[in-house]
DOTOR-862929 format. One record per residue (C-alpha): residue number from 1; residue in three letters; x, y, z. Coordinates in Angstrom, 3 decimals. Layout:
// residues N
<rec NUM,ALA,<X,Y,Z>>,
...
// end
This chain:
// residues 79
<rec 1,MET,<86.547,68.720,74.139>>,
<rec 2,ALA,<87.026,71.714,76.093>>,
<rec 3,LYS,<84.337,72.400,78.922>>,
<rec 4,TYR,<82.409,75.524,77.074>>,
<rec 5,ASP,<82.654,74.075,73.514>>,
<rec 6,GLY,<79.001,73.165,73.209>>,
<rec 7,LEU,<78.113,77.092,74.358>>,
<rec 8,HIS,<80.496,78.297,71.561>>,
<rec 9,GLU,<79.525,75.961,68.847>>,
<rec 10,HIS,<75.930,76.806,69.624>>,
<rec 11,LEU,<76.641,80.496,69.525>>,
<rec 12,ARG,<78.901,80.163,66.635>>,
<rec 13,ARG,<75.903,78.641,64.532>>,
<rec 14,ARG,<73.527,81.552,65.343>>,
<rec 15,SER,<73.345,85.413,63.794>>,
<rec 16,GLY,<71.989,88.259,65.707>>,
<rec 17,ASP,<71.192,88.463,69.699>>,
<rec 18,VAL,<70.472,85.496,71.260>>,
<rec 19,GLU,<68.605,85.133,74.609>>,
<rec 20,MET,<69.354,82.178,76.996>>,
<rec 21,SER,<68.160,81.062,80.347>>,
<rec 22,PHE,<70.995,79.485,82.534>>,
<rec 23,GLU,<69.045,76.438,82.558>>,
<rec 24,GLU,<69.611,76.190,78.716>>,
<rec 25,VAL,<73.015,77.448,78.838>>,
<rec 26,SER,<73.840,74.598,81.480>>,
<rec 27,ASP,<72.540,72.213,79.384>>,
<rec 28,LEU,<75.322,72.984,76.529>>,
<rec 29,VAL,<77.911,72.417,79.153>>,
<rec 30,PRO,<79.239,69.261,80.621>>,
<rec 31,GLY,<78.631,68.941,84.605>>,
<rec 32,GLY,<76.245,72.128,84.321>>,
<rec 33,LEU,<77.575,75.885,85.388>>,
<rec 34,PRO,<78.895,76.652,88.277>>,
<rec 35,SER,<76.884,78.532,91.360>>,
<rec 36,SER,<78.937,81.550,90.885>>,
<rec 37,ALA,<77.430,81.915,87.360>>,
<rec 38,HIS,<74.059,81.933,88.786>>,
<rec 39,ARG,<74.868,84.076,91.744>>,
<rec 40,TYR,<77.307,87.173,90.044>>,
<rec 41,SER,<77.198,88.750,86.991>>,
<rec 42,ALA,<81.418,88.975,87.198>>,
<rec 43,TRP,<81.174,85.191,86.121>>,
<rec 44,TRP,<79.677,86.666,82.623>>,
<rec 45,SER,<82.710,89.326,82.210>>,
<rec 46,ASN,<83.663,90.162,78.376>>,
<rec 47,ASP,<86.693,91.744,79.404>>,
<rec 48,ASP,<88.743,88.801,81.095>>,
<rec 49,ARG,<89.780,86.491,78.025>>,
<rec 50,THR,<91.660,84.308,80.834>>,
<rec 51,HIS,<88.640,82.252,81.609>>,
<rec 52,SER,<87.353,79.505,79.158>>,
<rec 53,GLN,<83.798,80.451,79.515>>,
<rec 54,SER,<84.216,83.991,78.288>>,
<rec 55,ARG,<86.362,82.787,75.684>>,
<rec 56,SER,<83.540,80.448,74.193>>,
<rec 57,TRP,<81.263,83.540,73.554>>,
<rec 58,SER,<83.966,85.636,72.478>>,
<rec 59,ASP,<85.346,83.518,70.343>>,
<rec 60,ALA,<82.008,82.854,68.634>>,
<rec 61,GLY,<81.703,86.484,68.429>>,
<rec 62,PHE,<79.525,87.518,71.061>>,
<rec 63,SER,<79.417,89.436,74.118>>,
<rec 64,ALA,<77.632,88.389,77.926>>,
<rec 65,HIS,<75.177,90.452,79.431>>,
<rec 66,PRO,<73.490,88.787,82.208>>,
<rec 67,ASP,<70.437,88.991,84.477>>,
<rec 68,ILE,<70.841,87.437,87.344>>,
<rec 69,ALA,<67.716,88.252,89.160>>,
<rec 70,ARG,<65.913,86.886,85.852>>,
<rec 71,GLN,<68.555,84.062,85.703>>,
<rec 72,ARG,<68.721,85.009,81.868>>,
<rec 73,VAL,<71.886,85.754,79.542>>,
<rec 74,HIS,<71.512,87.821,76.530>>,
<rec 75,PHE,<74.268,87.109,73.791>>,
<rec 76,GLU,<74.695,90.108,71.772>>,
<rec 77,PRO,<76.824,90.047,68.463>>,
<rec 78,GLN,<80.167,91.923,68.853>>,
<rec 79,SER,<80.938,94.567,66.293>>,
// end
């Protein structure tokens, strides 16, 4: 099982926008989110398909839009 499979499966079963706290995302990831996810919006990049975290939401049909200050992420369906 890949590290971000739980997040992928969670999003794959959703339709429409999905709003989650970083803590909720962390609960789906073995070992939790890395500290960089809590500090840098670049970690949530939608353009870099070389990182497993971005593939997890992209392959589920979503793009990620983090709010670092609020520690939340908005997943928006890709069109």
